[in-house]
PDB file of N, CA, C and O in Angstrom, chain B, residues numbered from 101:
ATOM      1  N   MET B 101       0.839  -1.148   0.121  1.00  0.00           N
ATOM      2  CA  MET B 101       0.087   0.118   0.148  1.00  0.00           C
ATOM      3  C   MET B 101       0.799   1.215   0.100  1.00  0.00           C
ATOM      4  O   MET B 101       1.582   1.373   1.036  1.00  0.00           O
ATOM      5  N   ASN B 102       0.745   2.382  -1.082  1.00  0.00           N
ATOM      6  CA  ASN B 102       1.415   3.263  -1.109  1.00  0.00           C
ATOM      7  C   ASN B 102       1.032   4.337  -0.197  1.00  0.00           C
ATOM      8  O   ASN B 102      -0.080   4.224   0.319  1.00  0.00           O
ATOM      9  N   GLU B 103       1.818   5.472   0.135  1.00  0.00           N
ATOM     10  CA  GLU B 103       1.639   6.631   1.187  1.00  0.00           C
ATOM     11  C   GLU B 103       0.310   7.386   0.542  1.00  0.00           C
ATOM     12  O   GLU B 103      -0.566   7.791   1.306  1.00  0.00           O
ATOM     13  N   ASP B 104       0.204   7.543  -0.756  1.00  0.00           N
ATOM     14  CA  ASP B 104      -1.073   8.104  -1.000  1.00  0.00           C
ATOM     15  C   ASP B 104      -2.258   7.675  -0.754  1.00  0.00           C
ATOM     16  O   ASP B 104      -3.118   8.507  -0.463  1.00  0.00           O
ATOM     17  N   CYS B 105      -2.586   6.301  -0.810  1.00  0.00           N
ATOM     18  CA  CYS B 105      -3.556   5.706  -0.768  1.00  0.00           C
ATOM     19  C   CYS B 105      -4.065   5.698   0.913  1.00  0.00           C
ATOM     20  O   CYS B 105      -5.218   5.849   1.314  1.00  0.00           O
ATOM     21  N   ARG B 106      -2.962   5.498   1.647  1.00  0.00           N
ATOM     22  CA  ARG B 106      -3.094   5.616   3.148  1.00  0.00           C
ATOM     23  C   ARG B 106      -3.506   6.985   3.746  1.00  0.00           C
ATOM     24  O   ARG B 106      -4.011   7.040   4.868  1.00  0.00           O
ATOM     25  N   MET B 107      -3.299   8.035   3.029  1.00  0.00           N
ATOM     26  CA  MET B 107      -3.632   9.265   3.494  1.00  0.00           C
ATOM     27  C   MET B 107      -4.885   9.923   2.908  1.00  0.00           C
ATOM     28  O   MET B 107      -5.233  11.059   3.232  1.00  0.00           O
ATOM     29  N   ASP B 108      -5.532   9.176   2.052  1.00  0.00           N
ATOM     30  CA  ASP B 108      -6.832   9.571   1.462  1.00  0.00           C
ATOM     31  C   ASP B 108      -7.858   9.942   2.753  1.00  0.00           C
ATOM     32  O   ASP B 108      -8.509  10.987   2.765  1.00  0.00           O
ATOM     33  N   ASP B 109      -7.902   9.088   3.676  1.00  0.00           N
ATOM     34  CA  ASP B 109      -8.918   9.273   4.848  1.00  0.00           C
ATOM     35  C   ASP B 109      -8.540  10.727   5.662  1.00  0.00           C
ATOM     36  O   ASP B 109      -9.357  11.508   6.149  1.00  0.00           O
ATOM     37  N   VAL B 110      -6.900  10.864   5.661  1.00  0.00           N
ATOM     38  CA  VAL B 110      -6.706  11.991   6.128  1.00  0.00           C
ATOM     39  C   VAL B 110      -7.019  13.329   5.503  1.00  0.00           C
ATOM     40  O   VAL B 110      -7.188  14.352   6.166  1.00  0.00           O
ATOM     41  N   ILE B 111      -7.095  13.251   4.019  1.00  0.00           N
ATOM     42  CA  ILE B 111      -7.510  14.335   3.203  1.00  0.00           C
ATOM     43  C   ILE B 111      -9.032  14.757   3.727  1.00  0.00           C
ATOM     44  O   ILE B 111      -9.518  15.840   4.054  1.00  0.00           O
ATOM     45  N   VAL B 112      -9.629  13.223   3.647  1.00  0.00           N
ATOM     46  CA  VAL B 112     -11.491  13.485   3.881  1.00  0.00           C
ATOM     47  C   VAL B 112     -11.462  14.151   5.261  1.00  0.00           C
ATOM     48  O   VAL B 112     -12.178  15.149   5.334  1.00  0.00           O
ATOM     49  N   ARG B 113     -10.837  13.841   6.294  1.00  0.00           N
ATOM     50  CA  ARG B 113     -10.856  14.384   7.648  1.00  0.00           C
ATOM     51  C   ARG B 113     -10.518  15.948   7.579  1.00  0.00           C
ATOM     52  O   ARG B 113     -11.135  16.731   8.301  1.00  0.00           O
ATOM     53  N   LEU B 114      -9.540  16.381   6.709  1.00  0.00           N
ATOM     54  CA  LEU B 114      -9.359  17.723   6.909  1.00  0.00           C
ATOM     55  C   LEU B 114     -10.162  18.364   6.018  1.00  0.00           C
ATOM     56  O   LEU B 114     -10.305  19.571   6.209  1.00  0.00           O
ATOM     57  N   LYS B 115     -10.772  17.826   5.013  1.00  0.00           N
ATOM     58  CA  LYS B 115     -11.908  18.636   4.350  1.00  0.00           C
ATOM     59  C   LYS B 115     -13.030  18.789   5.282  1.00  0.00           C
ATOM     60  O   LYS B 115     -13.721  19.802   5.175  1.00  0.00           O
ATOM     61  N   LYS B 116     -13.267  18.032   6.064  1.00  0.00           N
ATOM     62  CA  LYS B 116     -14.566  18.134   7.076  1.00  0.00           C
ATOM     63  C   LYS B 116     -14.142  19.161   8.048  1.00  0.00           C
ATOM     64  O   LYS B 116     -15.000  19.918   8.503  1.00  0.00           O
ATOM     65  N   VAL B 117     -12.970  19.262   8.397  1.00  0.00           N
ATOM     66  CA  VAL B 117     -12.579  20.110   9.307  1.00  0.00           C
ATOM     67  C   VAL B 117     -12.622  21.726   8.646  1.00  0.00           C
ATOM     68  O   VAL B 117     -13.010  22.753   9.203  1.00  0.00           O
ATOM     69  N   ASN B 118     -12.170  21.576   7.493  1.00  0.00           N
ATOM     70  CA  ASN B 118     -12.476  22.829   6.709  1.00  0.00           C
ATOM     71  C   ASN B 118     -13.696  23.321   6.686  1.00  0.00           C
ATOM     72  O   ASN B 118     -13.883  24.535   6.766  1.00  0.00           O
ATOM     73  N   GLY B 119     -14.673  22.457   6.574  1.00  0.00           N
ATOM     74  CA  GLY B 119     -16.051  22.771   6.579  1.00  0.00           C
ATOM     75  C   GLY B 119     -16.642  23.306   7.913  1.00  0.00           C
ATOM     76  O   GLY B 119     -17.563  24.122   7.946  1.00  0.00           O
ATOM     77  N   GLN B 120     -16.047  22.788   8.995  1.00  0.00           N
ATOM     78  CA  GLN B 120     -16.389  23.174  10.188  1.00  0.00           C
ATOM     79  C   GLN B 120     -15.706  24.438  10.533  1.00  0.00           C
ATOM     80  O   GLN B 120     -16.268  25.102  11.404  1.00  0.00           O
ATOM     81  N   VAL B 121     -14.681  24.882  10.065  1.00  0.00           N
ATOM     82  CA  VAL B 121     -14.034  26.154  10.200  1.00  0.00           C
ATOM     83  C   VAL B 121     -14.670  27.094   9.269  1.00  0.00           C
ATOM     84  O   VAL B 121     -14.717  28.298   9.525  1.00  0.00           O
ATOM     85  N   GLN B 122     -15.173  26.575   8.174  1.00  0.00           N
ATOM     86  CA  GLN B 122     -16.124  27.619   7.162  1.00  0.00           C
ATOM     87  C   GLN B 122     -17.421  27.936   8.069  1.00  0.00           C
ATOM     88  O   GLN B 122     -17.779  29.093   8.288  1.00  0.00           O
ATOM     89  N   ALA B 123     -18.019  26.929   8.522  1.00  0.00           N
ATOM     90  CA  ALA B 123     -19.207  27.329   9.348  1.00  0.00           C
ATOM     91  C   ALA B 123     -18.899  28.168  10.294  1.00  0.00           C
ATOM     92  O   ALA B 123     -19.535  29.221  10.271  1.00  0.00           O
ATOM     93  N   LEU B 124     -18.077  28.029  11.170  1.00  0.00           N
ATOM     94  CA  LEU B 124     -17.449  28.712  12.453  1.00  0.00           C
ATOM     95  C   LEU B 124     -17.167  30.123  11.804  1.00  0.00           C
ATOM     96  O   LEU B 124     -17.543  31.029  12.549  1.00  0.00           O
ATOM     97  N   MET B 125     -16.741  30.455  10.901  1.00  0.00           N
ATOM     98  CA  MET B 125     -16.666  31.976  10.537  1.00  0.00           C
ATOM     99  C   MET B 125     -18.059  32.541   9.938  1.00  0.00           C
ATOM    100  O   MET B 125     -18.431  33.690  10.176  1.00  0.00           O
ATOM    101  N   ARG B 126     -18.724  31.726   9.221  1.00  0.00           N
ATOM    102  CA  ARG B 126     -20.104  32.147   9.076  1.00  0.00           C
ATOM    103  C   ARG B 126     -20.967  32.336  10.385  1.00  0.00           C
ATOM    104  O   ARG B 126     -21.959  33.040  10.198  1.00  0.00           O
ATOM    105  N   MET B 127     -20.825  31.921  11.504  1.00  0.00           N
ATOM    106  CA  MET B 127     -21.474  31.783  12.422  1.00  0.00           C
ATOM    107  C   MET B 127     -20.963  33.217  13.246  1.00  0.00           C
ATOM    108  O   MET B 127     -21.757  33.973  13.806  1.00  0.00           O
ATOM    109  N   ILE B 128     -19.771  33.384  13.210  1.00  0.00           N
ATOM    110  CA  ILE B 128     -19.123  34.529  13.849  1.00  0.00           C
ATOM    111  C   ILE B 128     -19.603  35.876  12.985  1.00  0.00           C
ATOM    112  O   ILE B 128     -20.032  36.839  13.620  1.00  0.00           O
ATOM    113  N   GLU B 129     -19.532  35.925  11.673  1.00  0.00           N
ATOM    114  CA  GLU B 129     -19.963  36.975  10.928  1.00  0.00           C
ATOM    115  C   GLU B 129     -21.388  37.191  11.089  1.00  0.00           C
ATOM    116  O   GLU B 129     -21.824  38.340  11.029  1.00  0.00           O
ATOM    117  N   GLY B 130     -22.280  36.049  11.319  1.00  0.00           N
ATOM    118  CA  GLY B 130     -23.557  36.215  11.437  1.00  0.00           C
ATOM    119  C   GLY B 130     -24.137  36.549  12.668  1.00  0.00           C
ATOM    120  O   GLY B 130     -25.358  36.593  12.822  1.00  0.00           O
ATOM    121  N   GLY B 131     -23.133  36.844  13.762  1.00  0.00           N
ATOM    122  CA  GLY B 131     -23.396  37.065  15.164  1.00  0.00           C
ATOM    123  C   GLY B 131     -24.142  35.960  15.903  1.00  0.00           C
ATOM    124  O   GLY B 131     -25.132  36.232  16.582  1.00  0.00           O
ATOM    125  N   GLU B 132     -23.699  34.768  15.783  1.00  0.00           N
ATOM    126  CA  GLU B 132     -24.401  33.562  16.396  1.00  0.00           C
ATOM    127  C   GLU B 132     -24.009  33.763  17.921  1.00  0.00           C
ATOM    128  O   GLU B 132     -23.056  34.448  18.294  1.00  0.00           O
ATOM    129  N   GLU B 133     -24.793  33.138  18.667  1.00  0.00           N
ATOM    130  CA  GLU B 133     -24.759  33.077  20.352  1.00  0.00           C
ATOM    131  C   GLU B 133     -23.202  32.602  20.650  1.00  0.00           C
ATOM    132  O   GLU B 133     -22.687  31.762  19.913  1.00  0.00           O
ATOM    133  N   CYS B 134     -22.590  33.082  21.583  1.00  0.00           N
ATOM    134  CA  CYS B 134     -21.287  32.678  22.071  1.00  0.00           C
ATOM    135  C   CYS B 134     -21.251  31.219  22.512  1.00  0.00           C
ATOM    136  O   CYS B 134     -20.234  30.547  22.341  1.00  0.00           O
ATOM    137  N   ASP B 135     -22.350  30.720  23.077  1.00  0.00           N
ATOM    138  CA  ASP B 135     -22.086  29.123  23.311  1.00  0.00           C
ATOM    139  C   ASP B 135     -22.144  28.481  22.042  1.00  0.00           C
ATOM    140  O   ASP B 135     -21.300  27.619  21.798  1.00  0.00           O
ATOM    141  N   LYS B 136     -23.052  28.783  21.155  1.00  0.00           N
ATOM    142  CA  LYS B 136     -22.894  28.073  19.977  1.00  0.00           C
ATOM    143  C   LYS B 136     -21.392  28.106  19.185  1.00  0.00           C
ATOM    144  O   LYS B 136     -20.949  27.100  18.631  1.00  0.00           O
ATOM    145  N   VAL B 137     -20.829  29.116  19.203  1.00  0.00           N
ATOM    146  CA  VAL B 137     -19.715  29.511  18.455  1.00  0.00           C
ATOM    147  C   VAL B 137     -18.726  28.625  19.205  1.00  0.00           C
ATOM    148  O   VAL B 137     -18.083  27.841  18.507  1.00  0.00           O
ATOM    149  N   LEU B 138     -18.496  28.629  20.566  1.00  0.00           N
ATOM    150  CA  LEU B 138     -17.602  27.936  21.288  1.00  0.00           C
ATOM    151  C   LEU B 138     -17.791  26.306  21.310  1.00  0.00           C
ATOM    152  O   LEU B 138     -16.830  25.557  21.488  1.00  0.00           O
ATOM    153  N   THR B 139     -18.998  25.885  21.131  1.00  0.00           N
ATOM    154  CA  THR B 139     -19.111  24.651  20.721  1.00  0.00           C
ATOM    155  C   THR B 139     -18.711  24.239  19.354  1.00  0.00           C
ATOM    156  O   THR B 139     -18.536  23.037  19.155  1.00  0.00           O
ATOM    157  N   GLN B 140     -18.560  25.008  18.477  1.00  0.00           N
ATOM    158  CA  GLN B 140     -18.320  24.964  17.145  1.00  0.00           C
ATOM    159  C   GLN B 140     -16.837  24.631  17.111  1.00  0.00           C
ATOM    160  O   GLN B 140     -16.318  23.660  16.561  1.00  0.00           O
ATOM    161  N   PHE B 141     -16.136  25.786  17.918  1.00  0.00           N
ATOM    162  CA  PHE B 141     -14.627  25.519  17.948  1.00  0.00           C
ATOM    163  C   PHE B 141     -14.232  24.557  18.684  1.00  0.00           C
ATOM    164  O   PHE B 141     -13.042  24.290  18.517  1.00  0.00           O
ATOM    165  N   LEU B 142     -14.944  23.731  19.678  1.00  0.00           N
ATOM    166  CA  LEU B 142     -14.524  22.836  20.352  1.00  0.00           C
ATOM    167  C   LEU B 142     -14.432  21.508  19.363  1.00  0.00           C
ATOM    168  O   LEU B 142     -13.516  20.687  19.321  1.00  0.00           O
ATOM    169  N   ALA B 143     -15.708  21.541  18.543  1.00  0.00           N
ATOM    170  CA  ALA B 143     -15.848  20.576  17.645  1.00  0.00           C
ATOM    171  C   ALA B 143     -14.780  20.332  16.639  1.00  0.00           C
ATOM    172  O   ALA B 143     -14.343  19.215  16.364  1.00  0.00           O
ATOM    173  N   ALA B 144     -14.391  21.454  16.109  1.00  0.00           N
ATOM    174  CA  ALA B 144     -13.230  21.715  14.934  1.00  0.00           C
ATOM    175  C   ALA B 144     -11.997  21.331  15.639  1.00  0.00           C
ATOM    176  O   ALA B 144     -11.199  20.564  15.100  1.00  0.00           O
ATOM    177  N   LYS B 145     -11.812  21.777  16.713  1.00  0.00           N
ATOM    178  CA  LYS B 145     -10.458  21.489  17.527  1.00  0.00           C
ATOM    179  C   LYS B 145     -10.263  20.025  17.781  1.00  0.00           C
ATOM    180  O   LYS B 145      -9.167  19.479  17.655  1.00  0.00           O
ATOM    181  N   ALA B 146     -11.449  19.354  18.172  1.00  0.00           N
ATOM    182  CA  ALA B 146     -11.216  17.800  18.225  1.00  0.00           C
ATOM    183  C   ALA B 146     -11.018  17.177  17.037  1.00  0.00           C
ATOM    184  O   ALA B 146     -10.108  16.361  16.893  1.00  0.00           O
ATOM    185  N   ALA B 147     -11.730  17.455  16.217  1.00  0.00           N
ATOM    186  CA  ALA B 147     -11.583  16.831  14.848  1.00  0.00           C
ATOM    187  C   ALA B 147     -10.312  16.854  14.259  1.00  0.00           C
ATOM    188  O   ALA B 147      -9.854  15.849  13.715  1.00  0.00           O
ATOM    189  N   LEU B 148      -9.565  18.157  14.334  1.00  0.00           N
ATOM    190  CA  LEU B 148      -8.066  18.372  14.027  1.00  0.00           C
ATOM    191  C   LEU B 148      -7.207  17.750  14.900  1.00  0.00           C
ATOM    192  O   LEU B 148      -6.238  17.142  14.444  1.00  0.00           O
ATOM    193  N   ASP B 149      -7.418  17.807  16.149  1.00  0.00           N
ATOM    194  CA  ASP B 149      -6.754  17.003  17.146  1.00  0.00           C
ATOM    195  C   ASP B 149      -6.623  15.401  16.888  1.00  0.00           C
ATOM    196  O   ASP B 149      -5.587  14.756  17.048  1.00  0.00           O
ATOM    197  N   ASN B 150      -7.760  14.933  16.498  1.00  0.00           N
ATOM    198  CA  ASN B 150      -7.951  13.316  16.041  1.00  0.00           C
ATOM    199  C   ASN B 150      -7.081  13.271  14.542  1.00  0.00           C
ATOM    200  O   ASN B 150      -6.377  12.305  14.249  1.00  0.00           O
ATOM    201  N   THR B 151      -7.213  14.223  13.835  1.00  0.00           N
ATOM    202  CA  THR B 151      -6.628  13.910  12.521  1.00  0.00           C
ATOM    203  C   THR B 151      -5.138  13.909  12.691  1.00  0.00           C
ATOM    204  O   THR B 151      -4.414  13.182  12.010  1.00  0.00           O
ATOM    205  N   TYR B 152      -4.625  14.847  13.737  1.00  0.00           N
ATOM    206  CA  TYR B 152      -3.395  14.940  14.077  1.00  0.00           C
ATOM    207  C   TYR B 152      -2.747  13.728  14.486  1.00  0.00           C
ATOM    208  O   TYR B 152      -1.756  13.265  13.922  1.00  0.00           O
ATOM    209  N   SER B 153      -3.398  13.159  15.604  1.00  0.00           N
ATOM    210  CA  SER B 153      -3.182  11.909  16.277  1.00  0.00           C
ATOM    211  C   SER B 153      -2.900  10.657  15.079  1.00  0.00           C
ATOM    212  O   SER B 153      -1.945   9.882  15.043  1.00  0.00           O
ATOM    213  N   LEU B 154      -3.872  10.732  14.290  1.00  0.00           N
ATOM    214  CA  LEU B 154      -3.719   9.711  13.276  1.00  0.00           C
ATOM    215  C   LEU B 154      -2.500   9.708  12.372  1.00  0.00           C
ATOM    216  O   LEU B 154      -1.802   8.738  12.078  1.00  0.00           O
ATOM    217  N   VAL B 155      -2.369  10.976  11.981  1.00  0.00           N
ATOM    218  CA  VAL B 155      -1.084  11.180  11.235  1.00  0.00           C
ATOM    219  C   VAL B 155       0.106  10.923  11.918  1.00  0.00           C
ATOM    220  O   VAL B 155       1.025  10.360  11.323  1.00  0.00           O
ATOM    221  N   LEU B 156       0.216  11.265  13.110  1.00  0.00           N
ATOM    222  CA  LEU B 156       1.524  11.033  13.824  1.00  0.00           C
ATOM    223  C   LEU B 156       1.548   9.806  14.307  1.00  0.00           C
ATOM    224  O   LEU B 156       2.721   9.467  14.462  1.00  0.00           O
ATOM    225  N   ASN B 157       0.659   8.820  14.681  1.00  0.00           N
ATOM    226  CA  ASN B 157       0.680   7.595  14.542  1.00  0.00           C
ATOM    227  C   ASN B 157       1.251   6.654  13.556  1.00  0.00           C
ATOM    228  O   ASN B 157       2.087   5.769  13.739  1.00  0.00           O
ATOM    229  N   ARG B 158       0.646   7.011  12.485  1.00  0.00           N
ATOM    230  CA  ARG B 158       1.172   6.414  11.133  1.00  0.00           C
ATOM    231  C   ARG B 158       2.437   6.714  10.805  1.00  0.00           C
ATOM    232  O   ARG B 158       3.118   5.875  10.216  1.00  0.00           O
ATOM    233  N   ASN B 159       3.015   8.134  11.183  1.00  0.00           N
ATOM    234  CA  ASN B 159       4.328   8.277  10.731  1.00  0.00           C
ATOM    235  C   ASN B 159       5.189   7.636  11.827  1.00  0.00           C
ATOM    236  O   ASN B 159       6.271   7.221  11.412  1.00  0.00           O
ATOM    237  N   LEU B 160       4.988   7.493  12.914  1.00  0.00           N
ATOM    238  CA  LEU B 160       5.658   6.826  14.040  1.00  0.00           C
ATOM    239  C   LEU B 160       5.797   5.293  13.590  1.00  0.00           C
ATOM    240  O   LEU B 160       6.900   4.748  13.620  1.00  0.00           O
ATOM    241  N   GLN B 161       4.753   4.677  13.210  1.00  0.00           N
ATOM    242  CA  GLN B 161       4.776   3.357  12.883  1.00  0.00           C
ATOM    243  C   GLN B 161       5.714   2.906  11.781  1.00  0.00           C
ATOM    244  O   GLN B 161       6.441   1.913  11.820  1.00  0.00           O
ATOM    245  N   ASN B 162       5.588   3.798  10.771  1.00  0.00           N
ATOM    246  CA  ASN B 162       6.184   3.868   9.414  1.00  0.00           C
ATOM    247  C   ASN B 162       7.751   3.859   9.818  1.00  0.00           C
ATOM    248  O   ASN B 162       8.543   3.028   9.374  1.00  0.00           O
ATOM    249  N   CYS B 163       8.093   4.895  10.720  1.00  0.00           N
ATOM    250  CA  CYS B 163       9.457   4.995  11.030  1.00  0.00           C
ATOM    251  C   CYS B 163       9.959   3.811  11.839  1.00  0.00           C
ATOM    252  O   CYS B 163      11.115   3.409  11.714  1.00  0.00           O
ATOM    253  N   LEU B 164       9.079   3.251  12.673  1.00  0.00           N
ATOM    254  CA  LEU B 164       9.621   2.281  13.417  1.00  0.00           C
ATOM    255  C   LEU B 164       9.681   0.791  12.658  1.00  0.00           C
ATOM    256  O   LEU B 164      10.444  -0.116  12.986  1.00  0.00           O
ATOM    257  N   ASN B 165       8.798   0.747  11.674  1.00  0.00           N
ATOM    258  CA  ASN B 165       8.813  -0.478  10.649  1.00  0.00           C
ATOM    259  C   ASN B 165      10.124  -0.555   9.870  1.00  0.00           C
ATOM    260  O   ASN B 165      10.683  -1.594   9.520  1.00  0.00           O
ATOM    261  N   ARG B 166      10.530   0.687   9.652  1.00  0.00           N
ATOM    262  CA  ARG B 166      11.646   0.919   8.882  1.00  0.00           C
ATOM    263  C   ARG B 166      13.094   1.061   9.783  1.00  0.00           C
ATOM    264  O   ARG B 166      14.266   1.233   9.450  1.00  0.00           O
ATOM    265  N   GLN B 167      12.569   0.939  10.776  1.00  0.00           N
ATOM    266  CA  GLN B 167      13.866   1.201  12.094  1.00  0.00           C
ATOM    267  C   GLN B 167      14.661   2.239  11.765  1.00  0.00           C
ATOM    268  O   GLN B 167      15.891   2.233  11.747  1.00  0.00           O
ATOM    269  N   ASP B 168      13.782   3.316  11.452  1.00  0.00           N
ATOM    270  CA  ASP B 168      14.411   4.812  10.992  1.00  0.00           C
ATOM    271  C   ASP B 168      14.538   5.592  12.403  1.00  0.00           C
ATOM    272  O   ASP B 168      13.657   6.350  12.810  1.00  0.00           O
ATOM    273  N   ALA B 169      15.697   5.329  13.077  1.00  0.00           N
ATOM    274  CA  ALA B 169      15.690   6.078  14.414  1.00  0.00           C
ATOM    275  C   ALA B 169      15.968   7.782  14.128  1.00  0.00           C
ATOM    276  O   ALA B 169      15.612   8.620  14.958  1.00  0.00           O
ATOM    277  N   GLY B 170      16.439   8.036  13.239  1.00  0.00           N
ATOM    278  CA  GLY B 170      16.666   9.592  12.877  1.00  0.00           C
ATOM    279  C   GLY B 170      15.115  10.154  12.747  1.00  0.00           C
ATOM    280  O   GLY B 170      14.812  11.180  13.355  1.00  0.00           O
ATOM    281  N   SER B 171      14.325   9.584  12.091  1.00  0.00           N
ATOM    282  CA  SER B 171      12.928  10.158  11.633  1.00  0.00           C
ATOM    283  C   SER B 171      12.393  10.024  13.117  1.00  0.00           C
ATOM    284  O   SER B 171      12.056  11.110  13.588  1.00  0.00           O
ATOM    285  N   VAL B 172      12.254   9.038  13.881  1.00  0.00           N
ATOM    286  CA  VAL B 172      11.652   8.926  15.067  1.00  0.00           C
ATOM    287  C   VAL B 172      12.072  10.162  16.017  1.00  0.00           C
ATOM    288  O   VAL B 172      11.199  10.871  16.519  1.00  0.00           O
ATOM    289  N   GLU B 173      13.444  10.390  16.240  1.00  0.00           N
ATOM    290  CA  GLU B 173      13.926  11.427  16.862  1.00  0.00           C
ATOM    291  C   GLU B 173      13.373  12.741  16.364  1.00  0.00           C
ATOM    292  O   GLU B 173      13.044  13.564  17.219  1.00  0.00           O
ATOM    293  N   LYS B 174      13.231  13.039  15.086  1.00  0.00           N
ATOM    294  CA  LYS B 174      12.888  14.283  14.543  1.00  0.00           C
ATOM    295  C   LYS B 174      11.296  14.410  15.047  1.00  0.00           C
ATOM    296  O   LYS B 174      10.894  15.503  15.446  1.00  0.00           O
ATOM    297  N   ILE B 175      10.548  13.434  15.017  1.00  0.00           N
ATOM    298  CA  ILE B 175       9.250  13.422  15.357  1.00  0.00           C
ATOM    299  C   ILE B 175       9.102  13.766  16.867  1.00  0.00           C
ATOM    300  O   ILE B 175       8.290  14.614  17.237  1.00  0.00           O
ATOM    301  N   ILE B 176       9.810  13.168  17.629  1.00  0.00           N
ATOM    302  CA  ILE B 176       9.849  13.348  19.080  1.00  0.00           C
ATOM    303  C   ILE B 176      10.104  14.801  19.445  1.00  0.00           C
ATOM    304  O   ILE B 176       9.487  15.385  20.336  1.00  0.00           O
ATOM    305  N   LYS B 177      11.044  15.340  18.702  1.00  0.00           N
ATOM    306  CA  LYS B 177      11.457  16.942  18.878  1.00  0.00           C
ATOM    307  C   LYS B 177      10.381  17.648  18.599  1.00  0.00           C
ATOM    308  O   LYS B 177      10.050  18.579  19.333  1.00  0.00           O
ATOM    309  N   LEU B 178       9.605  17.277  17.391  1.00  0.00           N
ATOM    310  CA  LEU B 178       8.463  18.178  17.170  1.00  0.00           C
ATOM    311  C   LEU B 178       7.518  18.056  18.064  1.00  0.00           C
ATOM    312  O   LEU B 178       7.116  19.139  18.491  1.00  0.00           O
ATOM    313  N   ILE B 179       6.954  17.005  18.557  1.00  0.00           N
ATOM    314  CA  ILE B 179       6.251  16.782  19.715  1.00  0.00           C
ATOM    315  C   ILE B 179       6.585  17.574  20.943  1.00  0.00           C
ATOM    316  O   ILE B 179       5.783  18.223  21.614  1.00  0.00           O
ATOM    317  N   SER B 180       7.705  17.455  21.125  1.00  0.00           N
ATOM    318  CA  SER B 180       8.179  18.157  22.362  1.00  0.00           C
ATOM    319  C   SER B 180       7.895  19.749  22.342  1.00  0.00           C
ATOM    320  O   SER B 180       7.592  20.362  23.365  1.00  0.00           O
ATOM    321  N   LYS B 181       8.010  20.286  21.214  1.00  0.00           N
ATOM    322  CA  LYS B 181       7.678  21.740  21.151  1.00  0.00           C
ATOM    323  C   LYS B 181       6.339  22.417  21.394  1.00  0.00           C
ATOM    324  O   LYS B 181       6.164  23.626  21.546  1.00  0.00           O
ATOM    325  N   GLN B 182       5.267  21.296  21.410  1.00  0.00           N
ATOM    326  CA  GLN B 182       4.155  21.815  21.589  1.00  0.00           C
ATOM    327  C   GLN B 182       3.720  22.121  23.004  1.00  0.00           C
ATOM    328  O   GLN B 182       2.621  22.635  23.214  1.00  0.00           O
TER     329      GLN B 182
END
């Protein structure tokens, strides 16, 4: 299975997040109630966090399977900056 096929679901997830962010902007521009805006923010953030975790997990697994310690080290440094 090549990398492009494995990332199709990530692209779908990111498109959904994009839709949530677009909806969030419309809500703010339309003066929607604060609690509804905050709920939408939380939903978009959770979706993005879940997608991030999926990509991170796949990359780490790929590096471990290839026994690529250098790439694992780079990923750990990136995670540590958060």
